[in-house]
C-alpha positions as CSV (number, residue, x, y, z in Angstrom):
1,X,55.9,9.3,-17.7
2,X,53.4,8.8,-14.8
3,X,49.9,7.7,-15.6
4,X,47.1,9.9,-14.8
5,X,44.0,7.2,-14.0
6,X,41.0,8.5,-12.4
7,X,38.1,5.9,-10.4
8,X,35.0,6.5,-9.5
9,X,33.1,4.3,-6.5
10,X,36.6,4.4,-5.1
11,X,36.0,4.6,-1.4
12,X,35.0,0.6,-1.2
13,X,34.5,-2.7,-2.9
14,X,36.4,-2.7,-6.4
15,X,36.7,0.7,-6.9
16,X,38.9,0.9,-3.4
17,X,40.9,-2.8,-4.5
18,X,41.6,-1.3,-7.6
19,X,42.9,2.3,-6.8
20,X,45.3,0.5,-4.8
21,X,46.2,-1.6,-7.4
22,X,46.7,1.0,-9.5
23,X,48.8,3.0,-7.4
24,X,51.1,0.4,-7.1
25,X,52.0,0.5,-10.5
26,X,53.2,4.2,-10.3
27,X,50.2,5.7,-12.1
28,X,48.3,9.2,-9.7
29,X,44.9,7.5,-8.8
30,X,41.8,10.5,-8.9
31,X,39.6,9.2,-6.3
32,X,36.1,9.4,-6.7
33,X,33.5,8.7,-4.0
34,X,30.3,9.9,-2.3
35,X,32.1,9.4,1.0
36,X,34.8,11.4,2.5
37,X,36.2,8.9,5.1
38,X,36.2,6.1,2.5
39,X,38.6,8.5,0.2
40,X,40.4,9.6,3.2
41,X,40.7,5.6,4.7
42,X,41.8,4.8,0.6
43,X,44.3,7.4,0.7
44,X,46.0,6.4,3.8
45,X,46.6,2.6,2.4
46,X,48.2,4.2,-1.2
47,X,50.9,5.9,1.1
48,X,51.4,2.6,3.5
49,X,51.5,0.9,0.0
50,X,53.8,3.4,-0.7
51,X,52.3,5.4,-3.1
52,X,52.5,9.0,-3.1
53,X,48.7,9.6,-2.0
54,X,45.7,10.3,-4.1
55,X,43.9,13.3,-5.1
56,X,40.4,12.9,-3.6
57,X,36.8,14.0,-5.2
58,X,34.3,13.8,-2.6
59,X,31.1,13.8,-5.6
60,X,28.1,12.6,-5.8
61,X,28.0,11.2,-9.7
62,X,24.9,12.7,-10.2
63,X,26.5,16.6,-9.6
64,X,27.0,16.5,-13.4
65,X,27.9,20.0,-13.4
66,X,30.5,18.8,-11.0
67,X,31.4,15.9,-13.5
68,X,31.9,18.8,-16.1
69,X,34.4,21.1,-13.9
70,X,36.4,18.0,-12.5
71,X,37.5,17.4,-16.2
72,X,38.1,20.9,-17.0
73,X,40.4,20.8,-13.6
74,X,42.4,17.6,-14.7
75,X,43.0,19.6,-17.7
76,X,44.3,22.6,-15.6
77,X,46.4,20.1,-13.8
78,X,47.9,17.5,-15.7
79,X,46.6,18.1,-19.4
80,X,45.3,14.5,-19.8
81,X,44.0,11.6,-18.4
82,X,45.4,8.1,-19.3
83,X,42.8,6.0,-17.7
84,X,39.0,6.1,-16.5
85,X,38.0,3.4,-14.5
86,X,33.9,4.1,-14.3
87,X,33.3,1.7,-11.6
88,X,30.6,3.8,-9.8
89,X,27.3,1.8,-9.9
90,X,23.3,1.6,-8.3
91,X,21.9,-1.6,-7.6
92,X,18.6,0.4,-7.5
93,X,15.2,-1.2,-5.8
94,X,14.8,-5.1,-6.5
95,X,11.1,-4.4,-7.2
96,X,8.2,-5.7,-9.9
97,X,8.8,-2.6,-12.6
98,X,4.9,-2.0,-12.2
99,X,6.1,-0.9,-8.5
100,X,9.0,0.9,-8.9
101,X,9.5,3.9,-7.1
102,X,10.1,6.5,-10.0
103,X,12.5,8.1,-7.6
104,X,14.3,4.9,-7.4
105,X,14.2,4.4,-11.3
106,X,15.6,7.6,-11.9
107,X,18.5,7.3,-9.8
108,X,19.9,3.9,-11.1
109,X,19.4,5.8,-14.8
110,X,21.9,9.2,-13.5
111,X,24.1,7.0,-11.5
112,X,24.3,4.3,-14.3
113,X,23.9,5.7,-17.6
114,X,23.7,9.3,-17.5
115,X,26.8,9.8,-15.1
116,X,28.5,7.4,-17.1
117,X,27.6,9.8,-20.5
118,X,29.0,12.9,-18.4
119,X,32.3,11.3,-17.7
120,X,32.9,10.6,-20.9
121,X,31.7,14.1,-22.6
122,X,34.1,15.4,-19.9
123,X,37.3,13.5,-20.3
124,X,37.0,12.5,-23.8
125,X,38.9,15.0,-25.2
126,X,41.6,14.5,-21.9
127,X,41.9,10.8,-23.4
128,X,42.8,12.0,-26.3
129,X,45.5,13.6,-25.4
130,X,47.1,10.3,-23.6
131,X,49.6,8.6,-25.4
132,X,47.3,5.5,-24.8
133,X,43.8,6.4,-23.4
134,X,42.1,3.6,-21.7
135,X,38.1,3.4,-20.7
136,X,36.7,0.6,-18.7
137,X,33.1,0.1,-17.4
138,X,31.7,-2.2,-15.3
139,X,28.3,-3.9,-16.1
140,X,27.3,-7.1,-15.1
141,X,25.5,-10.4,-16.3
142,X,22.1,-9.0,-14.7
143,X,21.9,-6.6,-18.1
144,X,21.6,-9.7,-20.7
145,X,19.1,-12.1,-18.1
146,X,15.8,-10.3,-17.9
147,X,15.4,-11.3,-14.2
148,X,12.2,-10.6,-12.4
149,X,12.4,-7.5,-9.5
150,X,16.0,-7.0,-11.1
151,X,14.5,-4.0,-13.6
152,X,16.1,-1.0,-13.1
153,X,19.2,-3.0,-12.7
154,X,19.4,-5.0,-16.0
155,X,17.8,-1.9,-17.9
156,X,20.1,0.8,-17.0
157,X,23.4,-1.6,-16.9
158,X,22.1,-2.9,-20.9
159,X,21.8,1.0,-21.8
160,X,25.5,1.5,-20.1
161,X,26.9,-1.7,-22.7
162,X,25.5,0.6,-25.1
163,X,26.6,3.6,-24.4
164,X,30.3,2.4,-23.8
165,X,30.4,-0.4,-27.2
166,X,28.9,3.1,-28.9
167,X,31.9,5.7,-27.6
168,X,34.5,2.5,-28.4
169,X,33.5,2.5,-32.2
170,X,33.9,6.0,-32.1
171,X,37.4,5.7,-31.1
172,X,38.4,3.4,-33.4
173,X,40.7,5.3,-35.2
174,X,42.6,7.0,-32.7
175,X,45.0,6.1,-29.4
176,X,41.5,5.9,-26.9
177,X,40.5,2.2,-26.2
178,X,37.1,1.6,-24.2
179,X,35.9,-2.0,-23.0
180,X,33.7,-3.5,-20.4
181,X,34.3,-5.9,-17.6
182,X,31.8,-7.9,-15.8
183,X,33.3,-9.3,-12.2
184,X,30.5,-11.6,-11.7
185,X,29.7,-12.7,-8.1
186,X,32.5,-10.9,-5.5
187,X,32.1,-10.4,-1.6
188,X,30.7,-6.9,-2.0
189,X,28.6,-4.4,0.1
190,X,26.4,-4.4,-3.4
191,X,26.4,-8.0,-3.3
192,X,25.1,-8.4,0.1
193,X,22.2,-6.1,-0.3
194,X,21.2,-7.7,-3.5
195,X,21.9,-11.2,-2.0
196,X,21.1,-11.0,1.8
197,X,21.2,-14.5,2.6
198,X,24.3,-15.9,0.6
199,X,27.6,-16.9,2.6
200,X,30.0,-13.8,1.4
201,X,32.5,-16.2,2.7
202,X,32.0,-18.2,-0.5
203,X,32.5,-15.3,-3.0
204,X,36.0,-14.0,-3.9
205,X,36.8,-10.3,-2.5
206,X,37.6,-7.5,-4.6
207,X,41.0,-7.8,-4.6
208,X,40.5,-11.0,-6.8
209,X,39.6,-8.9,-10.4
210,X,42.2,-6.2,-9.9
211,X,44.9,-7.9,-11.8
212,X,42.6,-7.9,-14.8
213,X,41.5,-4.5,-14.3
214,X,45.1,-3.1,-14.1
215,X,45.8,-4.9,-17.0
216,X,42.8,-3.8,-19.2
217,X,43.9,0.1,-18.5
218,X,47.5,-0.4,-19.4
219,X,48.9,1.1,-22.8
220,X,49.2,-2.6,-23.7
221,X,46.1,-3.8,-24.1
222,X,44.9,-3.0,-27.2
223,X,41.3,-4.6,-27.6
224,X,38.3,-2.0,-28.1
225,X,34.7,-2.6,-28.1
226,X,34.7,-6.0,-25.6
227,X,32.9,-7.7,-22.7
228,X,35.4,-9.6,-20.6
229,X,33.7,-11.7,-18.1
230,X,36.0,-12.1,-15.1
231,X,34.9,-16.0,-14.2
232,X,35.7,-16.5,-18.3
233,X,39.2,-14.5,-18.2
234,X,40.5,-14.5,-21.5
235,X,37.6,-14.9,-23.7
236,X,35.5,-11.8,-24.5
237,X,33.2,-11.1,-26.7
238,X,32.6,-8.1,-28.7
Protein backbone atom coordinates (compact mmCIF):
# COMPACT_ATOMS: atom_id res chain seq x y z
CA UNK A 1 0.00 0.00 0.00
CA UNK A 2 1.37 3.42 -0.97
CA UNK A 3 2.34 5.51 2.03
CA UNK A 4 0.81 8.96 2.36
CA UNK A 5 3.27 11.52 3.73
CA UNK A 6 2.70 15.19 4.59
CA UNK A 7 5.64 17.60 4.48
CA UNK A 8 5.49 21.21 5.69
CA UNK A 9 7.88 23.84 4.39
CA UNK A 10 8.09 21.75 1.22
CA UNK A 11 8.84 24.51 -1.29
CA UNK A 12 12.55 24.88 -0.51
CA UNK A 13 15.49 23.76 1.59
CA UNK A 14 15.24 20.64 3.73
CA UNK A 15 11.50 20.27 3.16
CA UNK A 16 11.84 20.28 -0.60
CA UNK A 17 14.75 17.84 -0.56
CA UNK A 18 12.88 15.55 1.83
CA UNK A 19 9.71 15.63 -0.26
CA UNK A 20 11.67 14.54 -3.33
CA UNK A 21 13.45 11.80 -1.41
CA UNK A 22 10.20 10.49 0.07
CA UNK A 23 8.53 10.51 -3.34
CA UNK A 24 11.44 8.46 -4.71
CA UNK A 25 10.56 5.73 -2.19
CA UNK A 26 7.10 5.52 -3.78
CA UNK A 27 5.26 7.59 -1.19
CA UNK A 28 2.59 10.07 -2.19
CA UNK A 29 3.62 13.47 -0.84
CA UNK A 30 1.21 16.10 0.42
CA UNK A 31 3.37 19.21 0.11
CA UNK A 32 2.48 22.23 2.24
CA UNK A 33 4.14 25.64 1.86
CA UNK A 34 3.29 29.30 1.36
CA UNK A 35 5.01 29.65 -2.02
CA UNK A 36 2.91 28.38 -4.92
CA UNK A 37 5.76 28.65 -7.42
CA UNK A 38 8.07 26.62 -5.19
CA UNK A 39 5.43 23.92 -4.77
CA UNK A 40 4.90 23.74 -8.52
CA UNK A 41 8.65 23.38 -9.07
CA UNK A 42 8.71 20.56 -6.51
CA UNK A 43 5.87 18.82 -8.32
CA UNK A 44 7.79 19.06 -11.60
CA UNK A 45 10.91 17.65 -9.95
CA UNK A 46 9.00 14.70 -8.47
CA UNK A 47 7.57 13.91 -11.91
CA UNK A 48 11.02 14.18 -13.50
CA UNK A 49 12.25 11.72 -10.87
CA UNK A 50 9.61 9.28 -12.14
CA UNK A 51 6.98 9.95 -9.48
CA UNK A 52 3.30 10.63 -9.92
CA UNK A 53 3.51 14.16 -8.62
CA UNK A 54 2.46 15.59 -5.29
CA UNK A 55 -0.71 16.97 -3.78
CA UNK A 56 0.07 20.67 -3.43
CA UNK A 57 -1.34 22.66 -0.52
CA UNK A 58 -0.44 26.38 -0.67
CA UNK A 59 -0.99 27.47 2.93
CA UNK A 60 0.48 29.65 5.62
CA UNK A 61 0.80 27.47 8.72
CA UNK A 62 -0.63 30.32 10.76
CA UNK A 63 -3.96 29.55 9.10
CA UNK A 64 -4.97 27.29 11.97
CA UNK A 65 -8.50 26.71 10.72
CA UNK A 66 -6.94 25.66 7.42
CA UNK A 67 -4.86 23.04 9.24
CA UNK A 68 -8.04 21.60 10.71
CA UNK A 69 -9.60 21.50 7.26
CA UNK A 70 -6.46 19.84 5.89
CA UNK A 71 -6.95 16.96 8.29
CA UNK A 72 -10.57 16.63 7.21
CA UNK A 73 -9.57 16.65 3.53
CA UNK A 74 -6.94 13.94 4.04
CA UNK A 75 -9.49 11.83 5.90
CA UNK A 76 -11.99 12.22 3.08
CA UNK A 77 -9.50 11.30 0.35
CA UNK A 78 -7.28 8.66 1.96
CA UNK A 79 -8.75 7.85 5.36
CA UNK A 80 -5.31 7.84 6.98
CA UNK A 81 -1.91 9.51 7.09
CA UNK A 82 1.23 7.40 7.30
CA UNK A 83 3.82 10.06 8.08
CA UNK A 84 4.08 13.71 9.06
CA UNK A 85 7.28 15.70 8.56
CA UNK A 86 6.93 18.96 10.49
CA UNK A 87 9.76 20.83 8.86
CA UNK A 88 8.56 24.43 8.41
CA UNK A 89 10.04 26.93 10.82
CA UNK A 90 10.55 30.62 11.42
CA UNK A 91 13.88 32.12 12.45
CA UNK A 92 12.08 35.08 13.91
CA UNK A 93 14.14 38.17 14.63
CA UNK A 94 17.72 38.04 15.88
CA UNK A 95 17.49 40.63 18.60
CA UNK A 96 17.92 41.13 22.35
CA UNK A 97 14.81 39.83 24.06
CA UNK A 98 14.09 43.28 25.43
CA UNK A 99 14.11 44.78 21.92
CA UNK A 100 12.20 42.00 20.19
CA UNK A 101 9.18 43.19 18.25
CA UNK A 102 6.02 41.51 19.62
CA UNK A 103 4.93 40.73 16.06
CA UNK A 104 8.11 38.75 15.38
CA UNK A 105 7.85 36.93 18.73
CA UNK A 106 4.29 35.92 17.89
CA UNK A 107 5.23 34.77 14.40
CA UNK A 108 7.97 32.49 15.74
CA UNK A 109 5.61 31.11 18.37
CA UNK A 110 2.81 30.56 15.85
CA UNK A 111 4.96 28.82 13.23
CA UNK A 112 7.37 26.86 15.40
CA UNK A 113 5.03 25.78 18.19
CA UNK A 114 1.33 26.44 17.74
CA UNK A 115 1.16 25.32 14.10
CA UNK A 116 2.83 22.02 14.99
CA UNK A 117 0.42 21.51 17.90
CA UNK A 118 -2.47 22.21 15.54
CA UNK A 119 -1.02 19.73 13.03
CA UNK A 120 -0.73 17.08 15.74
CA UNK A 121 -4.26 17.85 16.91
CA UNK A 122 -5.64 17.63 13.36
CA UNK A 123 -3.61 14.68 12.07
CA UNK A 124 -3.20 12.38 15.09
CA UNK A 125 -6.44 10.47 14.36
CA UNK A 126 -5.20 9.87 10.81
CA UNK A 127 -1.74 8.75 11.94
CA UNK A 128 -3.37 6.28 14.33
CA UNK A 129 -5.29 4.77 11.40
CA UNK A 130 -2.01 3.94 9.68
CA UNK A 131 -0.38 0.59 10.30
CA UNK A 132 2.81 2.48 11.16
CA UNK A 133 2.18 6.19 11.73
CA UNK A 134 5.34 8.25 11.97
CA UNK A 135 5.82 11.90 12.95
CA UNK A 136 9.11 13.76 12.74
CA UNK A 137 9.74 17.39 13.65
CA UNK A 138 12.77 19.57 12.97
CA UNK A 139 14.45 21.17 15.94
CA UNK A 140 17.76 22.94 16.49
CA UNK A 141 20.69 22.94 18.86
CA UNK A 142 19.75 26.57 19.51
CA UNK A 143 17.01 25.25 21.81
CA UNK A 144 19.66 24.20 24.31
CA UNK A 145 22.43 26.78 23.78
CA UNK A 146 20.80 29.99 25.07
CA UNK A 147 22.76 32.13 22.64
CA UNK A 148 22.35 35.91 22.98
CA UNK A 149 19.95 37.46 20.45
CA UNK A 150 18.52 34.08 19.40
CA UNK A 151 15.77 34.20 22.02
CA UNK A 152 12.61 33.84 19.92
CA UNK A 153 14.03 30.95 17.87
CA UNK A 154 15.60 29.18 20.85
CA UNK A 155 12.56 29.50 23.11
CA UNK A 156 10.12 28.29 20.46
CA UNK A 157 12.31 25.36 19.45
CA UNK A 158 12.65 24.36 23.11
CA UNK A 159 8.86 24.49 23.39
CA UNK A 160 8.55 22.39 20.22
CA UNK A 161 10.81 19.75 21.73
CA UNK A 162 8.67 19.55 24.86
CA UNK A 163 5.53 19.39 22.71
CA UNK A 164 6.79 16.53 20.55
CA UNK A 165 8.28 14.50 23.40
CA UNK A 166 5.02 14.83 25.35
CA UNK A 167 3.09 13.70 22.28
CA UNK A 168 5.48 10.77 21.88
CA UNK A 169 4.83 9.73 25.49
CA UNK A 170 1.11 9.80 24.77
CA UNK A 171 1.69 7.55 21.73
CA UNK A 172 3.59 4.85 23.65
CA UNK A 173 0.79 2.30 23.50
CA UNK A 174 -0.11 3.04 19.87
CA UNK A 175 1.35 2.37 16.44
CA UNK A 176 2.49 6.02 16.17
CA UNK A 177 6.11 7.02 16.75
CA UNK A 178 7.04 10.68 17.19
CA UNK A 179 10.61 11.97 17.13
CA UNK A 180 12.79 15.05 16.71
CA UNK A 181 15.70 15.69 14.36
CA UNK A 182 18.33 18.40 14.67
CA UNK A 183 20.00 18.78 11.27
CA UNK A 184 22.82 21.09 12.28
CA UNK A 185 24.19 23.70 9.85
CA UNK A 186 23.16 23.02 6.25
CA UNK A 187 23.12 25.15 3.12
CA UNK A 188 19.65 26.65 3.48
CA UNK A 189 18.10 30.09 3.09
CA UNK A 190 17.37 30.29 6.81
CA UNK A 191 21.01 29.51 7.62
CA UNK A 192 22.19 32.19 5.19
CA UNK A 193 19.89 34.73 6.83
CA UNK A 194 21.11 33.80 10.31
CA UNK A 195 24.80 33.70 9.34
CA UNK A 196 25.19 36.21 6.49
CA UNK A 197 29.01 36.20 6.60
CA UNK A 198 29.34 32.43 6.44
CA UNK A 199 30.74 30.70 3.33
CA UNK A 200 27.84 28.46 2.31
CA UNK A 201 30.21 26.29 0.27
CA UNK A 202 31.57 24.92 3.54
CA UNK A 203 28.15 23.49 4.42
CA UNK A 204 26.45 20.32 3.26
CA UNK A 205 23.36 20.73 1.07
CA UNK A 206 19.89 19.88 2.42
CA UNK A 207 19.96 16.61 0.46
CA UNK A 208 22.64 15.30 2.83
CA UNK A 209 20.14 14.78 5.66
CA UNK A 210 17.34 13.26 3.58
CA UNK A 211 18.38 9.60 3.96
CA UNK A 212 18.02 9.98 7.73
CA UNK A 213 14.64 11.69 7.34
CA UNK A 214 13.39 8.89 5.10
CA UNK A 215 14.64 6.33 7.62
CA UNK A 216 12.98 8.04 10.59
CA UNK A 217 9.65 8.21 8.75
CA UNK A 218 9.74 4.61 7.58
CA UNK A 219 7.54 1.84 9.07
CA UNK A 220 10.65 0.00 10.24
CA UNK A 221 11.80 2.89 12.44
CA UNK A 222 10.85 1.74 15.94
CA UNK A 223 12.24 4.52 18.15
CA UNK A 224 9.84 6.87 19.88
CA UNK A 225 10.44 10.05 21.84
CA UNK A 226 14.04 10.60 20.69
CA UNK A 227 16.04 13.62 19.63
CA UNK A 228 18.59 12.72 16.96
CA UNK A 229 21.46 14.98 15.93
CA UNK A 230 22.36 14.50 12.25
CA UNK A 231 25.96 15.45 13.00
CA UNK A 232 26.13 12.47 15.33
CA UNK A 233 24.06 10.11 13.22
CA UNK A 234 23.48 6.86 14.96
CA UNK A 235 23.23 8.34 18.44
CA UNK A 236 20.11 9.83 19.91
CA UNK A 237 18.94 10.94 23.32
CA UNK A 238 15.49 10.80 24.82
